[in-house]
FIMARLUM-203366 format. One record per residue: x, y negated, z of N, C-alpha, C, O in turn; residue in three letters. Coordinates in nm, 3 decimals. Layout:
N
- X	Y	Z	X	Y	Z	X	Y	Z	X	Y	Z	ALA
...
//
This chain:
113
- 4.098	-1.039	-1.033	3.970	-1.044	-1.100	3.862	-1.084	-1.000	3.882	-1.082	-0.878	GLN
- 3.746	-1.121	-1.054	3.635	-1.163	-0.969	3.586	-1.046	-0.885	3.561	-0.936	-0.936	VAL
- 3.573	-1.071	-0.756	3.514	-0.972	-0.665	3.407	-1.041	-0.582	3.429	-1.148	-0.525	GLN
- 3.292	-0.978	-0.576	3.180	-1.028	-0.496	3.128	-0.911	-0.414	3.087	-0.809	-0.470	LEU
- 3.130	-0.924	-0.284	3.090	-0.815	-0.196	2.976	-0.862	-0.107	2.993	-0.948	-0.021	VAL
- 2.858	-0.802	-0.131	2.739	-0.839	-0.055	2.726	-0.753	0.070	2.773	-0.639	0.074	GLU
- 2.663	-0.808	0.171	2.631	-0.733	0.292	2.508	-0.796	0.356	2.467	-0.906	0.321	SER
- 2.450	-0.723	0.452	2.340	-0.777	0.529	2.203	-0.727	0.491	2.104	-0.764	0.556	GLY
- 2.194	-0.645	0.389	2.064	-0.589	0.353	2.018	-0.485	0.454	2.090	-0.453	0.548	GLY
- 1.900	-0.435	0.433	1.847	-0.333	0.522	1.697	-0.332	0.518	1.634	-0.380	0.424	GLY
- 1.640	-0.274	0.623	1.495	-0.262	0.636	1.443	-0.371	0.729	1.495	-0.391	0.839	LEU
- 1.341	-0.441	0.685	1.278	-0.542	0.767	1.127	-0.524	0.760	1.074	-0.476	0.661	ALA
- 1.061	-0.564	0.867	0.915	-0.561	0.867	0.860	-0.685	0.797	0.928	-0.788	0.793	GLN
- 0.741	-0.677	0.743	0.678	-0.799	0.690	0.676	-0.909	0.795	0.640	-0.886	0.910	PRO
- 0.716	-1.029	0.753	0.727	-1.140	0.846	0.863	-1.152	0.911	0.891	-1.250	0.980	GLY
- 0.947	-1.053	0.891	1.079	-1.054	0.953	1.182	-1.133	0.874	1.150	-1.201	0.776	GLY
- 1.305	-1.122	0.919	1.414	-1.199	0.858	1.536	-1.111	0.835	1.559	-1.013	0.906	SER
- 1.612	-1.147	0.736	1.743	-1.089	0.708	1.833	-1.199	0.657	1.787	-1.297	0.597	LEU
- 1.963	-1.183	0.681	2.060	-1.277	0.627	2.160	-1.201	0.543	2.232	-1.114	0.593	ARG
- 2.166	-1.234	0.415	2.262	-1.174	0.326	2.388	-1.258	0.320	2.383	-1.381	0.326	LEU
- 2.501	-1.190	0.310	2.630	-1.258	0.297	2.701	-1.207	0.173	2.683	-1.092	0.132	SER
- 2.782	-1.292	0.114	2.861	-1.253	-0.004	3.002	-1.310	0.013	3.021	-1.431	0.025	CYS
- 3.099	-1.219	0.013	3.239	-1.260	0.019	3.294	-1.262	-0.123	3.291	-1.162	-0.194	ALA
- 3.346	-1.378	-0.163	3.394	-1.396	-0.299	3.545	-1.408	-0.303	3.607	-1.464	-0.213	ALA
- 3.605	-1.355	-0.409	3.749	-1.368	-0.429	3.780	-1.356	-0.577	3.697	-1.311	-0.656	SER
- 3.902	-1.398	-0.613	3.947	-1.383	-0.751	3.917	-1.500	-0.842	3.945	-1.495	-0.961	GLY
- 3.861	-1.606	-0.786	3.834	-1.727	-0.864	3.828	-1.845	-0.769	3.827	-1.827	-0.647	PHE
- 3.824	-1.964	-0.825	3.820	-2.085	-0.742	3.677	-2.109	-0.697	3.597	-2.173	-0.766	THR
- 3.647	-2.056	-0.580	3.509	-2.052	-0.531	3.448	-2.190	-0.522	3.334	-2.210	-0.563	PHE
- 3.521	-2.285	-0.470	3.465	-2.417	-0.440	3.432	-2.498	-0.564	3.365	-2.601	-0.554	SER
- 3.478	-2.454	-0.680	3.463	-2.537	-0.800	3.338	-2.508	-0.879	3.311	-2.575	-0.978	SER
- 3.261	-2.409	-0.839	3.145	-2.374	-0.919	3.024	-2.334	-0.838	3.030	-2.320	-0.716	GLY
- 2.914	-2.316	-0.909	2.790	-2.273	-0.845	2.796	-2.125	-0.808	2.880	-2.050	-0.858	ALA
- 2.706	-2.088	-0.720	2.686	-1.947	-0.685	2.536	-1.921	-0.680	2.456	-2.012	-0.655	MET
- 2.497	-1.797	-0.704	2.356	-1.762	-0.707	2.331	-1.629	-0.639	2.422	-1.549	-0.619	SER
- 2.206	-1.609	-0.605	2.155	-1.478	-0.564	2.048	-1.439	-0.666	1.965	-1.520	-0.705	TRP
- 2.053	-1.314	-0.707	1.952	-1.259	-0.797	1.902	-1.128	-0.736	1.967	-1.071	-0.648	ALA
- 1.789	-1.082	-0.782	1.736	-0.955	-0.730	1.672	-0.875	-0.842	1.627	-0.929	-0.943	ARG
- 1.668	-0.746	-0.820	1.601	-0.657	-0.914	1.515	-0.560	-0.835	1.565	-0.476	-0.760	GLN
- 1.386	-0.574	-0.852	1.291	-0.486	-0.787	1.276	-0.359	-0.871	1.307	-0.359	-0.990	ALA
- 1.229	-0.250	-0.809	1.212	-0.125	-0.883	1.125	-0.144	-1.006	1.014	-0.196	-0.997	PRO
- 1.176	-0.102	-1.121	1.099	-0.109	-1.244	1.088	-0.247	-1.305	1.014	-0.266	-1.402	GLY
- 1.160	-0.344	-1.251	1.152	-0.481	-1.303	1.290	-0.531	-1.344	1.392	-0.469	-1.313	LYS
- 1.291	-0.642	-1.414	1.415	-0.700	-1.459	1.483	-0.782	-1.352	1.430	-0.802	-1.243	GLY
- 1.601	-0.830	-1.385	1.676	-0.911	-1.292	1.615	-1.050	-1.285	1.578	-1.108	-1.387	LEU
- 1.605	-1.103	-1.164	1.541	-1.233	-1.142	1.633	-1.319	-1.056	1.675	-1.278	-0.948	GLU
- 1.664	-1.439	-1.105	1.744	-1.530	-1.023	1.655	-1.586	-0.912	1.548	-1.641	-0.938	ARG
- 1.701	-1.572	-0.790	1.623	-1.611	-0.672	1.660	-1.751	-0.626	1.574	-1.833	-0.593	VAL
- 1.789	-1.777	-0.623	1.835	-1.904	-0.568	1.976	-1.933	-0.618	2.053	-1.841	-0.646	SER
- 2.008	-2.060	-0.628	2.142	-2.103	-0.667	2.184	-2.222	-0.583	2.101	-2.297	-0.531	SER
- 2.314	-2.238	-0.571	2.369	-2.355	-0.502	2.487	-2.406	-0.584	2.577	-2.330	-0.619	ILE
- 2.484	-2.534	-0.614	2.591	-2.594	-0.694	2.714	-2.616	-0.608	2.712	-2.595	-0.487	SER
- 2.822	-2.658	-0.673	2.944	-2.685	-0.597	2.924	-2.802	-0.500	2.996	-2.816	-0.401	ARG
- 2.825	-2.885	-0.531	2.794	-2.998	-0.444	2.680	-2.967	-0.348	2.626	-3.056	-0.282	ASP
- 2.643	-2.837	-0.341	2.538	-2.788	-0.250	2.398	-2.833	-0.287	2.309	-2.837	-0.201	SER
- 2.376	-2.868	-0.414	2.238	-2.883	-0.461	2.180	-2.743	-0.479	2.249	-2.652	-0.525	ASN
- 2.055	-2.728	-0.442	1.997	-2.593	-0.440	1.879	-2.579	-0.533	1.809	-2.676	-0.566	THR
- 1.858	-2.454	-0.575	1.743	-2.415	-0.657	1.681	-2.291	-0.592	1.752	-2.203	-0.543	TYR
- 1.549	-2.286	-0.593	1.478	-2.168	-0.544	1.369	-2.130	-0.644	1.296	-2.214	-0.696	TYR
- 1.360	-2.001	-0.668	1.249	-1.948	-0.747	1.121	-1.972	-0.668	1.121	-1.970	-0.545	GLU
- 1.014	-1.996	-0.739	0.890	-2.043	-0.675	0.842	-1.951	-0.562	0.797	-2.001	-0.458	GLN
- 0.851	-1.821	-0.580	0.793	-1.729	-0.481	0.873	-1.723	-0.351	0.824	-1.670	-0.251	THR
- 0.995	-1.778	-0.350	1.074	-1.773	-0.226	1.093	-1.912	-0.165	1.148	-1.925	-0.056	VAL
- 1.047	-2.013	-0.236	1.064	-2.150	-0.188	0.997	-2.167	-0.052	0.882	-2.128	-0.033	LYS
- 1.070	-2.225	0.042	1.017	-2.245	0.176	1.041	-2.128	0.269	1.021	-2.140	0.390	GLY
- 1.085	-2.015	0.215	1.112	-1.897	0.298	1.260	-1.860	0.298	1.312	-1.811	0.398	ARG
- 1.327	-1.883	0.187	1.469	-1.847	0.173	1.553	-1.974	0.174	1.510	-2.079	0.127	PHE
- 1.673	-1.962	0.229	1.767	-2.074	0.229	1.904	-2.024	0.187	1.958	-1.931	0.246	THR
- 1.959	-2.086	0.085	2.093	-2.053	0.038	2.191	-2.154	0.097	2.160	-2.272	0.112	ILE
- 2.310	-2.105	0.130	2.414	-2.194	0.180	2.550	-2.138	0.140	2.561	-2.023	0.098	SER
- 2.652	-2.220	0.154	2.787	-2.176	0.119	2.886	-2.234	0.218	2.864	-2.339	0.278	ARG
- 2.997	-2.162	0.233	3.109	-2.207	0.315	3.233	-2.199	0.229	3.291	-2.092	0.212	ASP
- 3.273	-2.311	0.174	3.386	-2.311	0.081	3.518	-2.276	0.150	3.610	-2.225	0.085	ASN
- 3.528	-2.303	0.279	3.651	-2.270	0.352	3.669	-2.119	0.365	3.782	-2.071	0.374	ALA
- 3.558	-2.046	0.366	3.563	-1.901	0.383	3.532	-1.825	0.254	3.534	-1.702	0.253	LYS
- 3.503	-1.898	0.145	3.463	-1.834	0.019	3.342	-1.742	0.040	3.340	-1.628	-0.006	ASN
- 3.243	-1.795	0.109	3.123	-1.717	0.141	2.999	-1.790	0.093	2.993	-1.913	0.093	MET
- 2.901	-1.712	0.051	2.768	-1.766	0.022	2.667	-1.679	0.095	2.684	-1.557	0.107	VAL
- 2.562	-1.743	0.143	2.464	-1.675	0.228	2.323	-1.695	0.171	2.296	-1.790	0.097	TYR
- 2.235	-1.602	0.207	2.094	-1.618	0.178	2.017	-1.579	0.303	2.007	-1.461	0.338	LEU
- 1.962	-1.679	0.370	1.876	-1.655	0.485	1.734	-1.633	0.435	1.676	-1.719	0.369	GLN
- 1.680	-1.517	0.466	1.547	-1.480	0.417	1.453	-1.466	0.536	1.470	-1.378	0.621	MET
- 1.354	-1.553	0.543	1.254	-1.551	0.650	1.117	-1.518	0.592	1.096	-1.523	0.471	ASN
- 1.026	-1.485	0.680	0.888	-1.454	0.640	0.886	-1.355	0.524	0.817	-1.375	0.424	SER
- 0.962	-1.250	0.539	0.976	-1.153	0.431	0.844	-1.085	0.399	0.761	-1.061	0.487	LEU
- 0.827	-1.053	0.271	0.707	-0.987	0.221	0.746	-0.857	0.153	0.860	-0.844	0.108	LYS
- 0.654	-0.762	0.145	0.687	-0.637	0.074	0.735	-0.661	-0.069	0.819	-0.586	-0.120	PRO
- 0.685	-0.764	-0.133	0.727	-0.792	-0.271	0.869	-0.849	-0.280	0.919	-0.869	-0.390	GLU
- 0.932	-0.875	-0.167	1.073	-0.913	-0.167	1.165	-0.792	-0.175	1.287	-0.807	-0.188	ASP
- 1.109	-0.673	-0.167	1.188	-0.551	-0.175	1.259	-0.544	-0.310	1.196	-0.550	-0.415	THR
- 1.392	-0.530	-0.304	1.473	-0.531	-0.426	1.619	-0.508	-0.388	1.655	-0.511	-0.270	ALA
- 1.700	-0.484	-0.488	1.844	-0.492	-0.470	1.885	-0.636	-0.497	1.852	-0.692	-0.602	VAL
- 1.956	-0.695	-0.403	1.997	-0.834	-0.414	2.145	-0.841	-0.453	2.229	-0.772	-0.396	TYR
- 2.172	-0.926	-0.551	2.307	-0.939	-0.605	2.358	-1.081	-0.586	2.285	-1.179	-0.604	TYR
- 2.482	-1.090	-0.549	2.553	-1.218	-0.548	2.607	-1.240	-0.689	2.662	-1.148	-0.750	CYS
- 2.593	-1.361	-0.741	2.630	-1.390	-0.879	2.723	-1.511	-0.885	2.696	-1.614	-0.823	VAL
- 2.830	-1.497	-0.958	2.920	-1.611	-0.979	2.853	-1.708	-1.077	2.811	-1.668	-1.186	GLN
- 2.844	-1.832	-1.038	2.778	-1.928	-1.124	2.629	-1.901	-1.130	2.566	-1.869	-1.029	GLY
- 2.573	-1.914	-1.251	2.430	-1.888	-1.270	2.405	-1.757	-1.343	2.301	-1.695	-1.324	TYR
- 2.498	-1.715	-1.424	2.480	-1.593	-1.504	2.612	-1.518	-1.518	2.634	-1.450	-1.618	LEU
- 2.698	-1.530	-1.417	2.832	-1.472	-1.429	2.842	-1.333	-1.373	2.748	-1.254	-1.383	GLY
- 2.956	-1.302	-1.314	2.981	-1.169	-1.259	2.891	-1.143	-1.139	2.851	-1.234	-1.066	SER
- 2.859	-1.013	-1.121	2.775	-0.971	-1.008	2.857	-0.889	-0.910	2.964	-0.838	-0.943	TRP
- 2.803	-0.879	-0.789	2.854	-0.782	-0.695	2.787	-0.648	-0.714	2.718	-0.626	-0.813	GLY
- 2.808	-0.558	-0.616	2.749	-0.424	-0.627	2.605	-0.420	-0.579	2.533	-0.324	-0.604	GLN
- 2.563	-0.527	-0.510	2.425	-0.535	-0.464	2.406	-0.480	-0.325	2.483	-0.396	-0.278	GLY
- 2.302	-0.529	-0.259	2.263	-0.478	-0.128	2.112	-0.461	-0.127	2.038	-0.549	-0.171	THR
- 2.067	-0.348	-0.077	1.924	-0.314	-0.079	1.851	-0.388	0.033	1.894	-0.386	0.148	GLN
- 1.742	-0.451	-0.002	1.651	-0.510	0.096	1.516	-0.442	0.079	1.458	-0.441	-0.030	VAL
- 1.467	-0.384	0.188	1.338	-0.318	0.187	1.251	-0.381	0.294	1.289	-0.389	0.410	THR
- 1.134	-0.427	0.253	1.040	-0.488	0.347	0.918	-0.398	0.356	0.842	-0.383	0.260	VAL
- 0.901	-0.338	0.471	0.795	-0.240	0.488	0.763	-0.225	0.636	0.851	-0.238	0.721	SER
- 0.636	-0.196	0.664	0.598	-0.169	0.802	0.604	-0.019	0.829	0.576	0.025	0.941	SER
//
């Protein structure tokens, strides 16, 4: 079955950086898109970024220019490099199969001084 395991979350200061990783298994990783989504306290789930099987990328407006999504098909991994972090980036971040598929368990990102 589909398994998505996120890692790399934690506490960062405003202006800092974190790199999230997602290890995928149970499906043909290289044949489809992958996404990162987040859910802030008291808010709904929001798709942050996606990468197609051909590495075309999408970014939600508030993270454009600060976050970079990438994938390594040889390792079945997808990454989210997050720079210039802001307190409003605080959320649980989920790795998502495709654009609206299966999720991982999530990793907490907290941006605070």
